[in-house]
Every structure is written in C-alpha cells, then in structure tokens.
N, C-alpha and C positions, 0 to 999 in steps of 0.2 A: 504494499499500498505506498502509497506517495501521497502527501500534501498536495495540495494546489493554492498558489497564491496568484489571483486575478489583482493588478496595478499597475500602475505607473511608476517606473523608478526616481522622476524627478518626486513625487507625492511622500511627505513626511509619513503622513501614515502609513504606507506603502513600506516605508524604510522602517517605520516601529517595527510592522511585524517581521520584517526579514531579521531585524536586529533579533528577534526573542529567538525565530529559527537557529540564530546563529549562537545564541547563550544555551540552547537547549540540544545543539546536534543534532536536528531536527532534519532530513533530508526532503526537499522539496520542489517541486516543479514550479517555474516562475512562468507565468500566463502575461504577457504585454495587453495593457486595456490602450490602446493608441489613442490618447486625447486629441492627435493633431488633424487625425479622421473620424474624433467623435466617436470611439467604438462602444464608449460607456452610454451611449444611445440607442446602440443597436437591440433590434428584437431580443437576439440570442442573448445578449450581457443583461438587458431589462428582464426578461424570464427566471433569472438568478439574482439578480439589486435593483426590486423596481424603481430604485429611487437614482439609479446609472452612477451611484458612488463607488469608489475604491478606497481601501481594499477590501477583500472577498475569500474567504480563505473556503476550500471542499476538503470534506477530511472523510474517504470514504463515503460518500455522498451525503452526507450531513454538511451545509451551507451557513457559515456563518459570515454575518459584514460588521462595519466599525471597528477598525481597529482595535481599540480598547478591549470590545470584547470579546476580539480574536485573541487577543495577547491571552488576558485571564483563560481563556478557555485549553488555549495551549499550554498555558505555565500550570494550572490543575492537571489536565489530562496527560502529559508528559512529567508529571514532580518526581518520577523516580529516576529518569535521567537530566544529565547536564546539569547545572545551577539550582539553587532553590531558589526561585525569585519572588515568591508568595508567602509572607510568615504565616504561618498558623495560625489559626483564630483563637487559639488559647495565648498567644501570645500578644495580647488585646492589644498594646500600645504602638508596638511593631506594626502591628495589622490594623489600627486606627490611622498612622502616618502613611502607612502605604495607601490606604484608601481615598484620602486626603490627597495624596499626590496625584494618583489614576484616575479621580476625574475630569 
C-alpha cells in the first residue's frame, strides 16, 4: 500500500504533509495538482475534494483533506514508526500546547 498525496509543491499546506511523511519515514506517491492548468477544478479532482483545495491524502481508499487533519491522521495512524509527533493525552500540558499550535 502506498499513500497518495495530491498537491502543489509550492503550497505550504502540501509541504506540511510531505514533511510529516518524511518525519514518519512513510513512502508516498506525489500526484501533482497543477494550479497552472486549474487541475484543482477538474471534475476528477472535485470528485475527491469538492472544494478544489490541496493537499489531499488517499490511504488505501480512505480520503482526507485539510493539511492539519491529514497530519494528525498520519501521526496517529503511523505512531509506531518514525518519530513521536503528538504527545499522549495523559501528558496534558504538552498535549494542550500541541493543540494550541496546531490550530
């Protein structure tokens, strides 16, 4: 199984997701959504992401968009590999600071 990241390389939100993949040592396929050709407004892309935004993650048929949601999803699902990116909820002060920054 390979993760698929749909995005535009110059978009900060796309870079955020790619950085998380690197931190977690995840393999992924990058699918360019070319803003220059308005690919984000194509019917095929809008079927996956109805707002026409990047990035979008596809993980074995599960699709999620919004970079912060994608990053949290990856950090939790793949928490047993790579670096620990989210403090446990029992570490209440660290977790509160994490949530404060990630909003």
